[in-house]
N, C-alpha and C positions, 0 to 999 in steps of 0.2 A: 448575695453577698453574705462569709459566713460572720454572725456577730462578737463581740471580745468572746461572750462567755462562751460561745462553740467554741470557736477557734485556742480558749487555753482549756479545754479539755480534748481537744485532738493532738493539742501538744504533750498531755499527761500522760494518749493512752499511746503516742509513740513512744515516749519515755518506757513504762510499762514494759512494750513487745521488744525494746535495745534491752531492757537489765534482767527479761526474762532466762534470758540463754544465759545470763551467769547468775542466777537464785537456787540452780540445781547442788541439790547437795551433795558433799563427797559420799562415797563410799568409807563402809565401815571396811578395812582390808588384813586379811592376816597373809603374809608372805608365802614363798613355798620354794623357787630359789630365786634369784636373783642375780648379776655379775652389771657391769660399767654402763654396756649397753643396753642389757633385757631385762626384763622380768617377768617371772607366772607367777599371780598370788591368787585369792580370792577375795572375791568383795560380797559385798552386801549392804542393802540398806536396812538403817533402824530401822524398823516398826512396832506401834505398840500394838497393833490388832499380827493375833498368834494365829488367828483365822483365813489366812491367807493364805496363798496356792504359794505350793514350790517345787521343785523339781526331782528331778528323778537322782537325788544323790546321796551316798556318796552311788561312783558307777566303776566295775571293774575294765579297765584297757589294757590290750594287750598291745608290746608296742609296736607291731607288724598292721594288726589293725588299725592302730593308731597314722602309721605313718601313712597307711595308702590309703586310707580318708584325705587326710592336707596334701596328700598328694594330686588329689581329684583335685582341687578348689580352685576358683579362677575367677576371676574378675573380667567380666563381659562390659568393657564402657558404650553411655547410654550414647544413642548419637541423634539426630532429627531428622525427620521423616524424608526430606532430602539429602542423609550425610550417607558417604556411603559405609559400609561396615568397620571397626578398626579393628586391628587383630588384637587374640585378649592376653591376657597375660596371667602367665602362673600365681598361685596365691600366694606359697613359698617357696623357695628357694630350694637348693636337695642339701644345703648345708641348713639352712633355716628348720627344715623338718627334722633332719640330726638333731640337731639343737631343740628343741623344744619338747621330740615325744616325751621324753624322762620326764621331766616337771610337769607334763601337761595329765600325765600319766599319773604320777603321784597327787597332781592336782586332785585330779577327780575321783579317788581314792577317796581323800580326805574332806572331800567337801559335806555339808551339809545341806539340807534341803532348800534353804534359805538365800545359801552362796552361789554363784558364778562364779567361770575361772575367767580371768578377763591377763591380759599377755600385754606386751608391749614389745619392741627393739626397734633399738633406733643405730642411724648407721652416720659416723660423725663424718665428714664431709670439709676441713674446714672452716670458714666459720657457720654452716648449716648444716641439716643432719635430715635423712631421710627416715622416716616413721611411719613405722607399721601397727597398727591396735585394734584392739578389738577384743571379743570374747564370745567365750560357748558354752553353753552350757545343753542337758538334758531333760526335755519337760514331756510324757505321754509319747516315749520310746520313740523319739525322733531328738536327733544330735540337730539343736541350731547355733546356726556361723554368724555372728555379728562384726563384719568391720568397718572400723568406722574411720582410719587413717588409711592406706596404702602408698606406701612408696612417698609420703606428703613431707615437702620441702619448708623446712624451716628451722627459724633463724637461733642459732644457741645460745643458750640464758633467754629465749622471750618467753611473753605472756603464752600464749598458746602451748610452748614443750611443759612448760609449769602443769597448762589443766590437764594435756594428756596423760603426762604421771601421774596427776590425782585425779583421774577418772579416765579411765584408755578407752571407754565409749565415748570422750569430749570429739567430735569429727570438727578438726581445724578449716578442712579446708572438703567436706567431703565422702565420701568411698573414693572416688574417682570410677566407681562403676558400682554393676550390680552382682551379688557375688552368686556365680553358678557352681555347678557341681558334672563331672562326665564321669561316666555316664548318666546322660540328663533325664533319666525314667526314673530314677533317683533320688531326683531334686526336687518336693514339694509344693513351694514358692520362695516367692524373695518381696521383699516388704522393707519401708521404709523403718528405722528405728528411731526414736530421737531421747532413749533414756538417757545420755547422753550431754542433754541442752538443747536450744533451739536454733544455733545458729545455723547447722549442719548438719542434715539427717547421715546415722550409719547406713547400712545395707548389710538386712539378716536373709541368712537363708536357709530354711527349716529341710533336711535330708532325715530321709529312711536309713539311715545309714545301718539297722541292722539287718534290713533285706539287702541290703547294697556288699553288706559283709560275708555273709552265704550264699550269694548270688559268685560273690570272688571266690571262696571257697572252694564252689563247685568245680570256677572256672581255671583256677592250678591244684585241682587236687591230683594224685599221682595217672587215678584212674580214670581221669579224665583225658590227660593228657597221655594215656597209653592210647586208650581207642580211639584217641584223634590222629597218633602217627601207625595206625596199623592201619596195611594195602588193603585198597577197597576188594568188595568180591570177584569181581574179574579180574585181579591178578593176583588170584589165590592160588600162585606158585607153578607147576609141572604138577603137581599133584592132584588137581584137577584137568592138566591136558592128558594124563595117565590113566586116567578115568574117564575118561570121554574116546577117548583110544580104546578100551576094553567092548563101553555097552555106548556104543549110539544114542540110545534113548534117555540118557540120563541127563543130557545137558538139556532138554525139555524140562523134566521134572528137580531142576535144580537152579534151570532161570525164571520152572514159577512160584517155586519154593520163594526164591531171591522176593520175587516183584511182589507177594504176597505180602511178608515182611515189613519189604519198604512203605506199603502203604498202611497196614498199619503202626507203621512209629509215624509216620505223615502225619494221619489223625490224631492219635495221642499228644504229637505236638502240637498242633491245630489248639488242641482242648486244652494242653499248658497254657498258651498264647492267650486264650482267649479268657481261663480265670486270671492269667495277670493280669488283664487287662481291665476286670471287672472290678479287682482287687485295687488296683491302682487308682480310678477312679472314687471306687471311695474312698481310698487316703488324702485323694484331692480338696471330694467335698466335709471332710474331717476336717483340715485344713483351715479352711475357709470359714470355717464356725468358730478355732481357735486363735486370742492375737495374746500369745505371751511375750508379758516382756521384764525383761532383769529389772 
């Protein structure tokens, strides 16, 4: 049986844990844009340590690049070993993306190396509100996406809603899942982020956005589209048939050269895939050793 002294220490320790989530200091903020139901701003923590790590800010974005990155983000709900998988949920709706892109681009363009981009979206529904909040920052040429709340139902005028406004990294009920990205190969890892306090963690995704945007531009370029719509070699119009009729031996010559060309192309693609796999493995090893925090 515990002594009275041990019981007293346990009680004090429990109180310390209880109030530790409320002791997180509020960030210093610079407003970028806001409306009655949303805002985008730049947050930072006051620190006397000028040697502390900084972010790769400011960052120049194009609207279309930000839009395609935000469109690829989704939440994957955590389930137990015996539970069946649940449908994923897009992090932002198309309307929210159109709303957020201009102020996010402005915020990244004016951020200092000590500031991260914070956002909050509130959907009022009578006495309650659906809240989505979090932050974005670039460090080590990687985009970090932190989601503290996603469609979290909070009471209007509640203390939790006020805390989210004070610090969008404060997670009232948890993020609702792990942040993921499609295509998945550009997501370098997801981890818990406790920057908003100790009541519940936010979910933080590390994204190789530069590699993704390079891939996206190549896959959507007019040249790539032109080549993808060209008919394959055997269906090369009547010119092939006419030349074959004039010279019966040309069929063997043309097919042989085409086979060699295809074999060379396959080998080239294999080398590219091997290079990509090595690069992904390297980036994953780097991400395992980095633990950035807003």
